[in-house]
Phi, psi and omega in degrees: 000145182271127181254021178299131179302138180259180181299329182254021178304131181098343176275132182242134186235126174261114194247109177262007192277166181213172184063227187251321186308310180278307185300324178294322178293315183287332174295322177300317178295319180295317178302325183273008171116350181292150173272103182257121178252117183271121180264118186234164173294143174301147174073294187273337180072198182289157187305321189286348175302333182256011182283116179284134174254121185064028179077014185222154168252161177261096183051045175089358181236143180287133173299327179297317178297314181300326184291341189232017184224028174290154172063027179239160170252151182245132173240129181257112184226138173277102184288343177278350177274127177305322179294320178295316178298316181297323179296319178298316182291334173291328176287334195303325183298338182267005184242137181279325189227139172241133180233132176215150176221038171287171174297150183308134176096341184297311182295324176298317180295332177279354184079023183233032178281184184303315184298323180296318180285324178294330177293326179280328180212101187301332182263022181294147172256116187248113188248123179247123173255147181206177178278319190233005185104170184275333184214057176249172180302316181292324177296318180293332175282354180062037178291144177294131180268079186245148190306310183298320180294323178290319176302321180290313187284335183279341186099353182297313181297322183291347178281343188246150180105175182272149175302138179086352178247167180296145175303160184244127179281153179296155184281003173212172182282073190293324179292318175300315185294313181290328175297318180296317179294323176294319178301313179299319178296321178298318178296315180297320178297318180294325177294319177296318180296321179294325177299324181279320190252341184080004184250140172274183179190172174270144175236129179232129179222142177223160184295318184298308182291326178294320179293320176300323183294325181283351174261028186301324180294311182294321180293319178299320179292316181298313186286317189268331178270359181053044188221117177281147178289153175227118180294146181286137176292326183274346175107032170301130192289337182230116190296347180262357186248160184274162171299143020261015190309112179166187180250136184234128177287134177234182188300326185234031179150230180208155180229137174265132176238123181267207181298148179185155178293127186292323179296317179295320179298316179300321180296326181284319187262356178082032179240164179239109181250020181303131176082357179267140178265130185299334179269307184295329183246030187297322180291321179296316180293315180300315181296320179295318179295322177308316180286324184290330185257354189303326184268000184269159176276152183299311184295320181293318180294316179298317179299319180292318181292311181293327176296335178266009179082016178262153184268116182208156178204148175288140175282120183247161172278164175301321181298319179296319179295319178295319179302321179293317178301317181296317180295327180278354184068034184297137176287354179291337177262129179233151178246131177234151182257114183260142178299327185280327191221007181077211185285134172229156181253130182232161175277127182272198183277131183274005182265129177253120177240128186287325184266329183227070184295152177290155181224151172270103185256320185226140170289165173304135188278157167285160180300122177069017184301329186244020183305306182296317182301314183287313182297329179295344177285349180224340186240150176285158181305323182296322179289322177298318179297321179294321178297319179292319179297327180279354181078015182277341180224164174245000000 
């Protein structure tokens, strides 16, 4: 493992989060050098350790968990135990950031809310992630803050798919992902502000508002142009854009064609779009293109389109994209050696820093693997032994 100091070297994060919103954000901080200590339930650990991907686990561990918990240490503590809670608060003075994404009010009921941590460290940055916010109507209704539900409620899902058919959900947990990246940015902003002012603060981020924010273009058009979007019957991929924007089936796969001059496009594919407006006639153009390109090969069509100055790309699988990264020796792919399954390949940090590059320091931890190590940074051995005897830690 590489121990080169990172950009966030010296920053310590106490991470109570689970699933994707919190762990993806804290892994980014860990990759950039922060010491992230993951607080988990004894024995079973965080919920996502058991999440099956494609109906399977990887030698008993979720691939989803492995993907988002690199470079962290794990402490297994029973937070419902008064002794366990007190042990956490004894650690608190040594941590700059606290991250949690339980439903609103849970951490307060456990005695681990903002005030409890601020009493231990007044300049603490306490970050709460949630599905709907801390005090909104949906939060008060205790609705589950889950990615698919947020895609549905935000309008994101309704933007995709053909007119007259059911909306299409994104191919990854996009609301979780953008929420996590927003969460990470909020923490970094609070750290910069503390450097200037000496004061900590609360940071709150939720999936719903983060998802609304990434639709800023579409929302601005809807609200200000007084114009509701209308999905294309023929399958224009983005309801606000003109033909040819979309995905086209070809003889050996599919090709994406973005914005482009219709006359130039017609010359390449053998069609005549003279007099047609890319917006007003988008379904007509899309349907005609479907027929014109159906018998061509993906690589040949892309070469012809790009050679004419048009924007196009072959639709690839994730496996094909990974194969290219591997062939290029991309630093985005990292290999870690797991006790349960040996070597596995994971997606690394996408941020490149010339002076303080991210490093792969730790594999994803076992449940409670670092309990003694972390607690020893604040508690004497006798107290750690008493906590274990009481069942408050693993």
